[in-house]
LOKE-639792 format. One record per residue (C-alpha): x, y, z negated. Coordinates in steps of 0.2 Angstrom, whole numbers, plus 5000, padded with zeros to 4 digits. Layout:
N
XYZ...
***
This chain:
508
499949995000500850165006501150324994500850485001501050664998499850804999500350865016500550675022498750655017498150815025499050765041498150595041496550685038496750785053497150655064495650545059494550705062495350765079496050595086494950455081493350565081492550535063491850705058492350785041490650775033490850595036492450565026491650685011490250565011491350415011492450484997490850514987490050354990491750264986491750364969490050314966490350124968491950154955490850244943489550114943490849964940491750044926490250154917488750054921487750124908488050304911486450404915486750584910488150674921488950844922489750874939491151014938491351064957492751194964492551294981493451174993493450995000493550914983492051014977491250944991491450774987490950804969489250894976488950754987489250624973488050734963486650694975486850504978486850504957485250604958484650474971485150334960483950394946485350474935485150644927486350774934486950944932488051044943489251164936490151304949491351384938492151474953490451514963489851454978490951334990491351345007491351245024490751055021490651085003489451235004488351115017488350995004487751114990486351175003485650995004485750974986484851114982483351044991483250904978483151044964484750984954485151114938486651224943487651324930489051444931489651434914490251264905488851204893488851104878489150934882488050834869487050704879488150694893488950514897490050554910491050714917491550714935493050824938493050874955493851054954495451034963496050924975497750874984497851044991498251124975499951164967500251224950500251354941498451354937497451514935496851564918494951554922495151384928496251324915495051374902493651264910495051124910495351144892493351134888493350974899494750894889494050954872492150884875492550704870491550644885492450524897493050604913493150524931494250634942493950634961495450614971496650684957496450764939496250934943497951034937499050904943500150924959499950774970501850764976502550764959502550644944502650794931501150814919500751004922499751084909498351114907497750954917496250864916496550694906495350574916494750394910494650364930495250434944494550374962495750434976495450394994496350275006498050294999498750324981499750504979501450514970500650594955499550434953500950314951502350414944502450454925502150564915500750624928500150454929499450454911498250604914497450474928496950344919496350194928496650234947495550164960495850184979494250194989494150165007493450315018493850235035495450335038496450195049497850115038498950105055499050295054500150285038501350165047502850295048502750325029504250245020503450245001502550094996501950004981502549824981501049714986500949524989501249575008502949635003503349484993504249314999504749174988506149064990505648894997506848734992507148615005506848425001508748395004509348554995510748544984511548674971512748774982511448784996510448874981511849014979513449024967513249184957514749264949514449384935515849504930515849604912515949584896517049674882517249674862515449704855514649694871514649504876512749474875512549584891513549454902512749304893510849374896511349404913511949234916510449144908509349244918510149214934510049034930508149034925507849134941508548994953510449004955511248834959512748894950513249024938515049084933515449214921517149304924517549374908519049434897520049274892520149354874518449334872518049164881517649084865516149174863515649134880515948954879514948934864513449024871513248964887512848784893512248784911513348914916515348924918516449034911518049094922519249174908520449294916521649424909521049534896521149534877519549624873519049694889519349664907520949704916521549744934522549594934521249474928519949554941521349524955521249334952519249324954519349424970520549294978519449164975517749254981517549124995516749014981515249144978513649194986513449354977514149444962513549574948514749674939514649784924513649734911514449764894516249794902516449964893516850134901518850164903520050224914520550044920518650004922518650144935519950044946519149884943517549964952518550034965519249854969517649774969516949904982518449894994518849704992517249594989516549555006514849474999513249564991513749654977512749734962513449864950512549884934512649964918514550014912514949984930513950134935514650234922516450194929515850214946515250394941516950434932517850374949516850534957517150424973515350384981516150374998516750204993514950134995514850195014516350095017515649925013515049815027514149685014512549765006512849854988511449864976511550004960510449974947510450124937509250184924508850374924510250424912511550324923510850394939510950564932512750534929512950484947512150614955512050764944510350774942509350824928508350684921506750774922506950794939507250614942505850554933504550654942505250634959505750444957505450384973506150514986507750544974508250364977507650364995508850504998510350434989510150264998510050345013511550455011512650335003512150175014511750064999510250004988509550074974508549994960508150144949507250094933506150204923504350174917504250124936505450044945506050094963506849994976507650094989508550045005509950125016508550145029507650255017506250145012505550144995504550014986503850044970503549914957502149934945502249794935502949784918502549834900503049954887503649814877505049794889505949954882507149864873509149834874509649694886508149714898509149794911510449644910509149514911508449614928510449624935510349424932508749404941509249514956510749434959510149274960509049324972510149404982511249254983509849174994508749285001508949455012509249595001507649695001506649535000507749494985507449654976505749684979505349504972506649514959505849694952503949594952504749434943505449534930503949634926502749504926504049394915503949554903501949554905501949364900503149404886502049534878500449424879501249274872501949384858501749564853502249734862503249764846504249604845504749564864506549534865507549534882507949354879506049324878505849374895507149254902506049114895504649174902505249184920504649014924502749074920502949234931503549104946501949024942500949184942501749234960501449044965499649054962499449224970500549204985500949024989502748984995503249095008505049115010506048985020507949015024507848925041506549055047
***
């Protein structure tokens, strides 16, 4: 499902009207009907409505909805705080007046209303909001009555994840044909409540050039093991990292890789700490290399010289941030000739290296998996600007540096060197725990070892999110550990099997 900006949606509206020939009034009727159906599903007992309508097309959607509710036998009042609407909205108002629905110019007391419909401002609005309208929004929010927003909650900007104030706090938002950026990114998504996408007859293929989309079943392919497969065919993953006090990061990544399906998993770790790994890992193999309490360049040289054994590598988990660590990351970028994932301290060392041109020089796929803080260090962008524009900052970085990015926040974005972005909406707040990113790195590198990279990353972030949801259901949101998520990977696979079927064959 594509994710659009306000300008992109306006362009599709225009093409639908001018090239397909669907009149704007028909689109408005479809929008109102889609909102009506969503309201009836979520609030089946609601009887008394206050529809708050603006002067533009969003207001017209609301006025048409008021008519449909009235014809369903509901009691409806219409509030026009900005006065007479224009265009198609005015035509809708003229029709409505013939039904003698009560009109108001000032916000009434809200006693007795079951639902308020917010149809003040649509996707054409860009903050800041005026004082007069701001007061209306504050009255809506303080009413204590559940709110349904038409298209977007009034006060938000369709193009941003920023939570502008004042803005309507909706229980349900019904948007049209495609979700907008504000619906899917935090913190603005918190103001949207449940988001329903209603079909208003805009052809889906008009949006085919849009490179932002939500990961859905059509984006996902599952690994399919041949009857005559063997462990090396299922990928041999190398995980490199660890330092004194941070051995758990590598252990969790390795266990996650095994649970995800790697045929073989090896960990390249400092020899001085090898006993920790030997005592903690059973299915996975350790490769102790030169280094007492952290990795050394000499030890890394030994790993790089045996890279023909491996299918993919993840480096950086728990390695620490130090000058020689920068050289280690440089050597991996220059000499590792297979898919490479850089995570955690590997990213911090890459930031300190201050030479992102190394990314472009690689021929094999490179995947960076930063959280917002790590991405801020890589790019110099402020964390707030990253969070509210998560999708496009990842796309721009991937396009510029010819690498893949898995940018982790309350939502996770997968971006590609082609400028594509795939947004995962799976997961739970229970996953806000140390080590969860290490688990994701293990899942991703396991899939990178045996699938095309974009397929691997989209599946990996989805699998990780579902595993977190399953752990949350089995335990409690406060009690989920990263290691619990590793143990629920098999159940997450079963969820995907039931929903998708087995869809990926390496011979295809």
